[in-house]
C-alpha positions in Angstrom: -93.8 -51.0 -123.0 -90.4 -52.1 -124.3 -90.0 -55.9 -123.9 -86.5 -55.3 -122.5 -87.7 -52.8 -119.9 -87.0 -53.4 -116.2 -90.5 -52.0 -115.3 -93.1 -54.3 -113.8 -96.8 -54.1 -114.6 -99.4 -55.6 -112.3 -96.8 -57.5 -110.4 -95.6 -59.4 -113.5 -91.8 -59.3 -114.0 -90.6 -57.8 -117.4 -88.6 -59.8 -119.9 -85.3 -58.4 -118.6 -86.2 -59.1 -115.0 -87.2 -62.7 -115.9 -83.9 -63.1 -117.8 -82.0 -61.9 -114.7 -83.9 -64.3 -112.5 -83.1 -67.2 -114.8 -79.4 -66.2 -114.8 -79.4 -66.0 -111.0 -81.0 -69.5 -110.8 -78.4 -70.9 -113.2 -75.6 -69.4 -111.2 -76.9 -70.9 -108.0 -77.3 -74.3 -109.6 -73.7 -74.1 -111.0 -72.4 -73.1 -107.6 -74.1 -76.1 -106.0 -72.7 -78.4 -108.6 -69.2 -76.9 -108.2 -69.5 -77.3 -104.4 -70.5 -80.9 -104.9 -67.5 -81.6 -107.1 -65.1 -80.1 -104.6 -66.6 -81.9 -101.6 -66.5 -85.3 -103.5 -62.9 -84.6 -104.3 -62.3 -84.0 -100.6 -63.5 -87.6 -99.9 -61.0 -88.6 -102.6 -62.9 -90.8 -105.0 -60.3 -90.5 -107.8 -60.1 -92.8 -110.8 -57.4 -94.7 -109.0 -59.6 -95.3 -106.0 -62.5 -96.5 -108.1 -60.3 -98.8 -110.1 -59.0 -100.2 -106.8 -62.6 -100.9 -105.8 -63.2 -102.9 -108.9 -60.0 -104.9 -108.4 -60.8 -105.8 -104.8 -64.6 -106.2 -104.9 -65.7 -106.5 -108.6 -67.6 -104.6 -111.3 -70.9 -104.3 -109.4 -69.0 -102.8 -106.5 -67.4 -100.2 -108.8 -70.9 -99.2 -110.1 -72.2 -98.8 -106.5 -69.2 -96.5 -105.6 -69.6 -94.5 -108.9 -73.3 -94.0 -107.9 -72.2 -92.7 -104.5 -69.7 -90.4 -106.2 -72.4 -89.0 -108.5 -74.7 -88.4 -105.5 -72.0 -86.3 -103.8 -71.2 -84.4 -107.0 -74.7 -83.6 -108.1 -76.8 -83.1 -105.0 -74.8 -80.5 -103.0 -77.3 -77.8 -104.0 -80.3 -79.5 -102.3 -81.8 -78.4 -99.0 -80.6 -80.2 -95.9 -83.8 -82.1 -95.4 -83.6 -83.4 -99.0 -80.0 -84.4 -98.5 -81.0 -86.4 -95.3 -83.7 -88.2 -97.2 -81.6 -88.9 -100.2 -78.6 -90.2 -98.3 -80.7 -92.2 -95.8 -82.5 -94.0 -98.7 -79.3 -94.5 -100.7 -77.5 -96.5 -97.9 -80.6 -98.2 -96.5 -80.7 -100.1 -99.8 -77.7 -102.1 -98.7 -78.7 -105.4 -97.2 -78.1 -105.9 -93.5 -75.4 -108.5 -92.5 -73.7 -109.1 -89.2 -70.0 -108.3 -88.8 -69.4 -112.0 -88.3 -70.8 -112.7 -91.8 -69.1 -109.8 -93.5 -65.8 -109.6 -91.7 -65.4 -112.6 -89.5 -65.2 -110.3 -86.4 -67.6 -109.6 -83.5 -67.3 -105.8 -84.1 -66.0 -104.0 -87.2 -66.8 -100.5 -88.3 -66.6 -100.4 -92.1 -65.7 -97.5 -94.2 -68.3 -96.4 -96.8 -66.2 -97.9 -99.6 -66.0 -101.2 -97.7 -69.8 -101.3 -97.1 -70.5 -100.5 -100.8 -67.8 -102.9 -101.9 -69.2 -105.8 -99.8 -72.8 -104.8 -100.6 -73.7 -105.2 -97.0 -73.7 -103.3 -93.7 -74.6 -103.5 -90.1 -76.0 -100.6 -88.0 -72.7 -98.9 -87.4 -71.8 -99.0 -91.1 -75.1 -97.4 -92.2 -74.6 -94.6 -89.7 -71.0 -94.0 -90.6 -71.6 -94.0 -94.3 -74.5 -91.5 -93.9 -72.4 -89.3 -91.7 -69.4 -89.0 -94.1 -71.7 -88.6 -97.1 -73.7 -85.8 -95.6 -70.4 -84.1 -94.5 -69.3 -84.3 -98.2 -72.6 -82.7 -99.2 -71.9 -79.8 -97.0 -73.9 -80.6 -93.8 -72.0 -79.0 -90.9 -70.1 -81.3 -88.5 -71.8 -79.8 -85.4 -75.3 -80.8 -86.8 -74.6 -84.5 -86.8 -73.7 -87.2 -84.3 -73.3 -91.0 -84.6 -75.4 -92.2 -81.7 -75.0 -95.5 -79.9 -78.4 -96.6 -78.5 -80.2 -99.6 -77.2 -83.0 -100.8 -79.5 -85.6 -101.7 -76.8 -87.8 -103.8 -79.0 -84.9 -106.0 -80.1 -83.1 -105.7 -76.7 -79.8 -105.2 -78.3 -77.2 -102.5 -79.0 -77.8 -100.4 -82.1 -76.4 -97.3 -83.8 -78.1 -94.4 -85.7 -77.2 -91.0 -87.1 -78.8 -88.0 -85.4 -79.2 -84.6 -87.1 -79.7 -81.3 -85.2 -81.2 -78.5 -87.3 -80.2 -76.0 -84.6 -78.3 -76.3 -81.3 -80.7 -77.7 -78.7 -83.2 -78.9 -81.2 -84.9 -82.3 -81.0 -82.7 -84.3 -83.5 -83.9 -86.2 -86.4 -83.0 -89.9 -86.5 -81.6 -91.6 -89.6 -81.9 -95.4 -89.0 -81.8 -98.6 -90.9 -84.4 -100.4 -88.8 -87.1 -97.8 -89.4 -86.5 -96.3 -92.8 -88.6 -93.2 -92.3 -86.7 -90.2 -90.8 -88.4 -89.3 -87.5 -87.7 -86.9 -84.7 -86.1 -88.4 -81.6 -89.2 -87.7 -79.4 -91.1 -90.2 -81.7 -88.5 -92.9 -81.3 -89.5 -94.3 -78.0 -88.0 -97.6 -79.0 -84.5 -96.2 -78.7 -82.6 -95.6 -75.4 -79.4 -93.5 -76.1 -76.1 -94.3 -74.4 -73.5 -92.0 -76.1 -72.9 -90.1 -79.3 -69.9 -88.7 -81.1 -68.6 -87.0 -84.2 -65.1 -85.8 -85.2 -65.4 -83.0 -82.7 -66.2 -84.8 -79.5 -67.9 -87.5 -77.4 -71.2 -87.1 -75.4 -73.0 -89.1 -72.8 -76.8 -88.9 -73.1 -79.9 -89.5 -71.0 -82.1 -88.7 -73.9 -81.8 -88.3 -77.7 -80.8 -84.7 -77.2 -77.6 -82.8 -76.8 -76.2 -84.8 -73.8 -73.1 -83.9 -71.8 -69.8 -83.6 -73.6 -67.2 -85.8 -71.9 -64.2 -85.7 -74.1 -62.8 -86.4 -77.6 -64.0 -89.0 -80.0 -60.3 -90.2 -80.2 -61.2 -92.2 -77.1 -63.2 -94.6 -79.3 -60.7 -97.0 -80.8 -62.9 -98.4 -83.6 -63.5 -94.8 -84.8 -59.8 -94.1 -84.9 -59.2 -97.4 -86.8 -62.0 -96.6 -89.3 -60.5 -93.1 -90.1 -57.1 -94.7 -90.6 -58.4 -97.2 -93.1 -60.3 -94.5 -94.9 -57.1 -92.5 -95.2 -55.3 -95.5 -96.6 -57.9 -96.5 -99.1 -58.2 -93.0 -100.5 -54.4 -92.6 -101.1 -54.6 -94.5 -104.4 
């Protein structure tokens, strides 16, 4: 048989078929890389933005933001579960600090650049950074919600990111308290209060879909956060 033939013998692809498969794989990888570059550009991490990070927060902060940029550029081709694990681990490496220590305020929702710049975060900041990064990696808006809960073991307010593989599915919980991603039905330590994304605001009796009650524009800290993000990405 000619080595360049398209025929298959005994279920083993010929040389031409293997070459075509390799070219298809290369094309898919390049498409994933291109998508990552475009999505990272949508967040707006230009050279000017990164230089601004160094001026404001220092060289180490610049390196952290550059690592974040590479993640968004290079990992868009992964499966969604892999993206969840990667992003969850990336931001959970930031040390936890209270808003009082970081910002001198009782409640402050930091942008991803602010959290990476300060090298610290509280629960809202982890959830927000994961949300925007996964959006940049191509995870659909409707699959994610930033979810305000009560952490029962700590008896305090807490925030996590929830991911719904399909509408009505039991969501996965991305958390800084328990590093492993678990389904909501395995997080008996969390009592949900409400959740939101750019599309809306939901009240919840369980870590599920909940009842939509309006727009996330009703949450002032969310609106302030988005305004600061727009301003810091204008450089």
